C-alpha positions, 0 to 999 in steps of 0.5 A, a space after each residue: 500500500 502506498 499513501 501520500 501526496 508526493 508533492 501536492 500542497 498544502 502540507 499538514 503542520 505538526 503541533 509540537 505540543 500535541 500529546 500524541 506526538 511522542 507516539 511517533 518515531 519521527 516527525 517532519 513538519 513544514 519548515 523543518 527539512 520539509 520533504 515531499 514523498 509517500 509512505 510505502 507500507 508492506 504487510 506480510 504474515 510475519 511483519 509490517 514495514 513502513 518506509 517514507 520514500 522521498 520524491 526525487 527532483 522536487 524543488 525545495 524537497 528536503 532529506 527526511 527519511 524514516 522507516 520502521 518494522 513491526 514483527 509478529 511475536 
């Protein structure tokens, strides 16, 4: 599954005082290395992997990266 705008505006601002913020490993709010891209989610019987994929060649796009994997127990 792939989600995201890949470069469409507007970007959603992240409120650093939001009580849910600590539940996220990384955040990339507008104005702090804003990077255009999509989220690629890969799901199997044993794991879920999420990877932010930056869109190459977009003017003003930053270098934000993020990925995580959840394994079945």
